[in-house]
C-alpha positions as CSV (number, residue, x, y, z in Angstrom):
1,M,268.7,146.8,182.7
2,Q,266.0,149.5,182.6
3,L,266.3,149.6,178.9
4,V,265.6,145.9,178.6
5,Y,262.5,146.3,180.8
6,G,261.4,149.3,178.9
7,T,261.7,147.5,175.6
8,V,259.8,144.5,176.9
9,L,257.0,146.7,178.2
10,I,256.7,148.6,174.9
11,G,256.5,145.3,173.1
12,M,253.8,144.0,175.3
13,L,251.7,147.2,175.1
14,S,252.0,147.4,171.3
15,G,250.8,143.8,171.1
16,C,247.7,144.7,173.0
17,A,247.0,147.7,170.8
18,T,246.9,145.8,167.6
19,A,243.5,145.2,165.9
20,P,242.0,141.7,165.6
21,S,243.3,139.8,162.6
22,G,239.9,138.7,161.5
23,H,236.2,138.2,162.5
24,W,233.6,135.5,162.5
25,E,230.8,135.4,160.0
26,Q,227.7,133.3,159.1
27,A,225.3,134.1,156.4
28,G,222.0,135.5,157.7
29,R,223.3,136.3,161.2
30,T,223.5,139.8,162.7
31,E,226.5,141.2,164.5
32,L,224.6,140.8,167.8
33,E,223.9,137.2,167.1
34,T,227.6,136.6,166.2
35,Q,228.7,138.4,169.4
36,D,226.3,136.2,171.5
37,A,227.6,133.0,169.8
38,L,231.2,134.1,170.5
39,A,230.4,134.9,174.1
40,H,228.9,131.4,174.4
41,C,232.0,129.8,172.9
42,E,234.3,131.8,175.0
43,K,232.5,130.6,178.1
44,V,232.6,127.0,176.9
45,A,236.3,127.3,176.2
46,Y,237.0,128.8,179.6
47,L,235.1,126.1,181.5
48,E,236.6,123.3,179.4
49,S,240.2,124.6,179.8
50,Q,239.7,125.1,183.6
51,R,238.4,121.5,183.9
52,N,241.4,120.1,182.1
53,K,244.2,122.4,183.4
54,T,246.8,119.6,183.6
55,D,246.2,118.3,180.0
56,E,246.7,121.3,177.9
57,P,246.5,124.7,179.7
58,F,246.5,126.7,176.5
59,K,243.8,124.9,174.7
60,G,241.1,127.5,175.2
61,P,241.5,129.3,171.8
62,I,241.3,125.9,170.0
63,I,238.1,125.0,171.9
64,E,236.6,128.4,171.1
65,K,237.4,128.1,167.4
66,Q,235.9,124.6,167.2
67,C,232.8,125.8,169.1
68,M,232.2,128.6,166.6
69,Q,232.8,126.3,163.6
70,R,230.2,123.8,165.1
71,L,227.7,126.7,165.2
72,G,228.3,127.2,161.5
73,Y,230.6,130.3,161.6
74,T,233.6,130.9,159.4
75,Y,236.6,132.9,160.5
76,I,237.4,135.6,157.9
77,K,241.0,137.0,158.1
78,H,241.6,140.7,157.5
79,P,244.1,141.5,154.8
80,T,247.5,142.3,156.1
């Protein structure tokens, strides 16, 4: 049983250690402006998902993505 718990723990920790699979970009925007926009959209997503907990509790990432796209950003995936 300890082996199972150990395996699950290692899997969870390795998932946390992986690098992001991409980043947001918009022509003419600095890294700081992009970080500010992302922080804004993360807040919007959090507040919206908290308001509608019973509808779809895991909708936060979708709301965040839509917010960034509305602000004119494009998500660029890193090559795997």
